[in-house]
C-alpha positions in Angstrom: 87.4 95.1 49.7 89.8 94.9 52.7 88.5 96.4 55.9 90.7 98.1 58.4 89.1 96.9 61.6 90.7 99.4 64.0 90.1 102.5 61.8 86.4 101.6 61.3 85.7 100.1 64.7 86.9 102.9 67.0 85.3 106.2 66.1 85.8 107.9 69.4 88.1 107.9 72.5 87.5 109.3 75.9 89.8 109.5 79.0 88.6 107.2 81.8 88.2 108.5 85.4 88.0 105.3 87.5 85.0 105.4 89.8 83.3 102.9 92.1 79.8 104.4 91.4 79.9 105.8 87.9 80.0 104.1 84.5 82.7 105.1 82.0 80.1 107.4 80.3 79.6 109.3 83.6 76.1 107.9 84.4 75.4 106.4 87.8 75.6 102.6 87.7 72.7 102.1 90.1 70.4 104.2 87.8 71.2 102.4 84.5 69.9 98.9 83.8 72.5 96.4 82.5 71.1 96.3 78.9 71.3 100.1 78.6 74.9 100.5 79.5 77.4 101.7 76.9 80.3 99.3 76.3 83.9 100.2 75.6 87.2 98.6 74.9 90.0 100.0 77.1 93.4 101.1 76.0 96.1 101.0 78.8 98.3 104.1 78.4 100.6 103.5 81.4 101.4 100.4 83.3 104.8 99.7 84.8 106.1 96.3 83.6 108.5 95.9 86.5 109.1 97.2 90.0 111.0 99.3 91.0 110.0 101.7 88.3 113.1 103.9 88.3 116.2 105.1 90.3 117.8 108.5 90.5 121.2 109.7 91.7 120.9 113.4 90.8 118.8 115.1 93.5 119.5 118.4 95.0 120.2 118.6 98.7 117.0 118.5 100.8 117.2 120.0 104.3 114.1 119.2 106.5 111.7 119.8 103.6 109.1 117.9 101.7 110.2 119.4 98.3 112.7 117.4 96.3 114.3 118.7 93.1 116.2 116.6 90.5 119.0 117.9 88.3 117.6 115.9 85.4 113.9 115.4 84.5 112.4 112.0 85.2 108.9 111.6 83.9 108.6 108.1 85.4 108.1 109.6 88.9 104.4 109.8 89.8 102.3 110.9 92.8 101.5 107.9 95.0 104.9 106.2 94.4 107.0 105.2 97.4 110.6 106.6 97.4 113.3 104.8 99.4 117.0 105.5 99.8 119.8 107.1 101.7 118.5 109.6 104.3 114.9 108.3 104.1 113.1 105.9 106.5 113.6 102.2 105.6 109.9 101.9 104.9 110.1 104.8 102.4 108.1 107.9 102.0 105.1 108.4 99.7 105.3 111.1 97.0 102.3 113.4 97.7 102.4 115.3 94.4 104.5 115.9 91.4 105.1 119.5 90.4 106.9 118.6 87.1 109.3 116.0 85.8 112.1 117.5 87.9 110.3 118.4 91.2 108.0 116.5 93.6 106.6 116.8 97.1 107.0 114.1 99.8 104.2 113.3 102.3 106.5 114.6 105.1 109.6 116.7 105.5 112.9 114.8 105.2 116.6 115.5 104.9 118.4 113.9 101.9 122.0 114.4 100.8 122.7 115.6 97.3 123.0 112.9 94.7 121.6 110.2 97.0 120.5 106.9 95.4 116.7 107.1 95.4 114.5 104.2 94.2 110.9 104.8 93.2 108.3 102.0 93.2 104.6 101.4 93.8 103.4 99.6 96.9 101.3 97.2 94.9 101.5 95.5 91.5 99.8 97.2 88.5 96.2 96.2 88.5 93.0 97.4 86.8 89.5 96.3 88.0 86.6 96.5 85.5 83.0 95.6 85.2 82.3 93.9 81.9 79.2 94.3 79.7 78.2 90.8 81.0 78.1 92.2 84.6 81.3 90.4 85.6 84.0 92.0 87.7 87.5 91.2 86.5 90.9 92.3 87.8 93.8 92.4 85.4 97.2 92.2 87.0 100.2 93.8 85.2 98.2 94.8 82.1 100.5 95.5 79.2 101.1 99.2 78.5 99.9 100.3 75.0 97.5 97.3 74.7 93.7 97.0 74.5 92.1 94.8 77.2 90.4 91.7 75.7 86.9 92.5 77.1 84.0 94.9 76.6 83.9 97.2 79.6 81.2 99.5 81.1 83.1 100.6 84.3 86.6 101.0 85.7 86.7 100.8 89.4 88.8 103.2 91.5 89.2 100.5 94.2 91.8 98.0 93.0 92.9 100.0 90.0 96.4 100.8 91.3 100.2 100.4 90.9 100.7 103.0 88.2 97.9 102.0 85.8 96.9 105.4 84.4 96.0 107.2 81.2 93.3 104.7 80.4 91.3 105.5 77.3 87.8 104.1 76.5 87.4 103.3 72.8 83.9 103.1 71.2 
Protein backbone atom coordinates (compact mmCIF):
# COMPACT_ATOMS: atom_id res chain seq x y z
CA UNK A 1 0.00 0.00 0.00
CA UNK A 2 1.31 3.46 -0.91
CA UNK A 3 0.69 6.14 1.70
CA UNK A 4 0.06 9.72 0.68
CA UNK A 5 1.88 11.41 3.57
CA UNK A 6 0.45 14.90 3.15
CA UNK A 7 -3.16 13.78 2.69
CA UNK A 8 -3.07 11.60 5.77
CA UNK A 9 -0.76 13.73 7.91
CA UNK A 10 -2.57 17.07 7.77
CA UNK A 11 -6.20 16.73 8.78
CA UNK A 12 -6.85 20.37 9.74
CA UNK A 13 -5.55 23.85 9.05
CA UNK A 14 -6.07 27.03 11.04
CA UNK A 15 -4.98 30.60 10.28
CA UNK A 16 -2.24 31.84 12.60
CA UNK A 17 -2.46 35.12 14.51
CA UNK A 18 1.12 35.86 15.65
CA UNK A 19 1.27 36.63 19.39
CA UNK A 20 4.00 37.08 21.96
CA UNK A 21 1.85 35.56 24.74
CA UNK A 22 -0.51 33.05 23.09
CA UNK A 23 0.20 29.65 21.59
CA UNK A 24 -1.09 28.87 18.09
CA UNK A 25 -4.15 27.13 19.59
CA UNK A 26 -5.08 30.34 21.48
CA UNK A 27 -4.08 29.22 24.97
CA UNK A 28 -1.80 31.38 27.12
CA UNK A 29 1.77 30.09 26.94
CA UNK A 30 2.45 30.77 30.63
CA UNK A 31 -0.48 28.53 31.66
CA UNK A 32 0.42 25.47 29.57
CA UNK A 33 3.33 23.18 30.48
CA UNK A 34 5.70 22.38 27.62
CA UNK A 35 4.55 18.73 27.35
CA UNK A 36 0.88 19.73 26.95
CA UNK A 37 1.40 22.14 24.04
CA UNK A 38 -0.12 21.26 20.66
CA UNK A 39 2.46 21.18 17.85
CA UNK A 40 1.91 22.30 14.27
CA UNK A 41 3.73 22.57 10.98
CA UNK A 42 3.53 26.04 9.44
CA UNK A 43 2.68 26.84 5.84
CA UNK A 44 3.95 30.25 4.69
CA UNK A 45 1.27 31.87 2.52
CA UNK A 46 3.03 35.15 1.69
CA UNK A 47 6.70 36.07 1.91
CA UNK A 48 8.32 38.54 -0.48
CA UNK A 49 11.34 36.99 -2.17
CA UNK A 50 12.98 40.30 -3.06
CA UNK A 51 12.82 43.97 -2.11
CA UNK A 52 11.41 46.24 -3.38
CA UNK A 53 8.19 44.29 -3.74
CA UNK A 54 6.57 46.27 -6.56
CA UNK A 55 6.56 49.57 -8.48
CA UNK A 56 3.64 51.50 -9.97
CA UNK A 57 3.38 54.34 -12.49
CA UNK A 58 -0.40 54.64 -12.68
CA UNK A 59 -1.59 56.58 -9.63
CA UNK A 60 -4.24 59.28 -9.71
CA UNK A 61 -3.19 62.78 -8.67
CA UNK A 62 -3.01 63.26 -4.88
CA UNK A 63 -3.41 66.82 -3.54
CA UNK A 64 -2.57 67.14 0.16
CA UNK A 65 -4.34 63.91 1.03
CA UNK A 66 -3.46 60.59 2.61
CA UNK A 67 -5.67 58.68 0.13
CA UNK A 68 -3.96 57.25 -2.94
CA UNK A 69 -5.80 55.65 -5.85
CA UNK A 70 -4.30 53.52 -8.60
CA UNK A 71 -5.72 53.17 -12.11
CA UNK A 72 -4.86 49.45 -12.10
CA UNK A 73 -5.23 47.10 -9.15
CA UNK A 74 -2.02 45.94 -7.46
CA UNK A 75 -2.62 43.23 -4.81
CA UNK A 76 1.09 43.26 -3.81
CA UNK A 77 0.64 46.57 -1.94
CA UNK A 78 0.06 45.93 1.79
CA UNK A 79 -0.40 47.95 4.97
CA UNK A 80 2.91 48.54 6.73
CA UNK A 81 4.88 48.90 3.50
CA UNK A 82 7.00 51.94 2.83
CA UNK A 83 6.29 53.86 -0.38
CA UNK A 84 8.95 56.08 -1.97
CA UNK A 85 8.93 58.15 -5.12
CA UNK A 86 8.42 61.48 -6.81
CA UNK A 87 6.63 63.93 -4.53
CA UNK A 88 7.27 61.92 -1.35
CA UNK A 89 9.94 62.48 1.31
CA UNK A 90 13.22 60.69 0.54
CA UNK A 91 12.74 58.44 3.58
CA UNK A 92 9.34 57.35 2.25
CA UNK A 93 5.88 57.17 3.84
CA UNK A 94 4.29 54.17 5.55
CA UNK A 95 1.05 52.79 4.14
CA UNK A 96 -1.35 52.95 7.10
CA UNK A 97 -4.09 50.80 5.55
CA UNK A 98 -5.20 49.27 2.28
CA UNK A 99 -8.81 49.81 1.25
CA UNK A 100 -8.65 47.48 -1.76
CA UNK A 101 -6.15 46.53 -4.48
CA UNK A 102 -6.55 49.98 -6.10
CA UNK A 103 -6.72 52.27 -3.05
CA UNK A 104 -4.62 52.77 0.06
CA UNK A 105 -4.10 55.32 2.84
CA UNK A 106 -0.75 56.87 3.76
CA UNK A 107 0.29 57.64 7.33
CA UNK A 108 0.22 61.37 6.52
CA UNK A 109 -1.17 63.67 3.83
CA UNK A 110 1.04 64.10 0.75
CA UNK A 111 0.89 65.59 -2.75
CA UNK A 112 1.81 63.25 -5.60
CA UNK A 113 1.62 63.98 -9.34
CA UNK A 114 -0.42 61.65 -11.53
CA UNK A 115 1.47 58.62 -12.89
CA UNK A 116 4.47 59.14 -10.59
CA UNK A 117 6.94 56.29 -10.21
CA UNK A 118 6.22 54.83 -6.77
CA UNK A 119 8.24 51.99 -5.23
CA UNK A 120 6.82 49.78 -2.47
CA UNK A 121 9.01 47.90 -0.02
CA UNK A 122 9.20 46.69 3.57
CA UNK A 123 11.58 48.31 6.02
CA UNK A 124 12.95 44.90 7.08
CA UNK A 125 13.64 41.53 5.45
CA UNK A 126 10.92 38.91 5.60
CA UNK A 127 11.26 37.04 8.92
CA UNK A 128 9.18 34.70 11.06
CA UNK A 129 10.05 33.97 14.70
CA UNK A 130 8.68 30.74 16.19
CA UNK A 131 8.83 28.65 19.35
CA UNK A 132 9.39 24.99 18.60
CA UNK A 133 7.94 22.01 20.44
CA UNK A 134 11.44 21.56 21.96
CA UNK A 135 11.10 25.08 23.52
CA UNK A 136 13.67 26.64 21.15
CA UNK A 137 13.16 30.09 19.66
CA UNK A 138 14.10 30.19 15.96
CA UNK A 139 13.91 33.03 13.46
CA UNK A 140 13.66 32.17 9.76
CA UNK A 141 14.84 34.90 7.39
CA UNK A 142 13.30 35.08 3.92
CA UNK A 143 11.12 31.98 4.31
CA UNK A 144 9.95 30.63 0.98
CA UNK A 145 6.37 31.46 0.09
CA UNK A 146 4.23 28.38 -0.39
CA UNK A 147 6.49 26.14 1.69
CA UNK A 148 6.17 24.40 5.06
CA UNK A 149 8.76 25.28 7.71
CA UNK A 150 10.99 22.31 8.65
CA UNK A 151 10.13 22.38 12.39
CA UNK A 152 7.24 21.52 14.72
CA UNK A 153 5.94 24.80 16.13
CA UNK A 154 3.76 25.76 19.12
CA UNK A 155 3.89 29.57 18.82
CA UNK A 156 4.47 32.28 16.21
CA UNK A 157 5.74 35.51 17.76
CA UNK A 158 4.36 38.89 16.68
CA UNK A 159 7.71 40.46 17.58
CA UNK A 160 10.23 39.69 14.81
CA UNK A 161 7.62 38.28 12.41
CA UNK A 162 7.73 41.02 9.81
CA UNK A 163 8.65 42.11 6.31
CA UNK A 164 5.53 40.83 4.62
CA UNK A 165 5.29 37.32 6.09
CA UNK A 166 1.52 36.85 6.26
CA UNK A 167 -1.20 34.30 5.65
CA UNK A 168 0.49 31.74 7.88
CA UNK A 169 -1.45 28.49 8.27
CA UNK A 170 -0.94 25.95 11.07
CA UNK A 171 -1.30 22.35 9.89
CA UNK A 172 -2.07 19.52 12.28
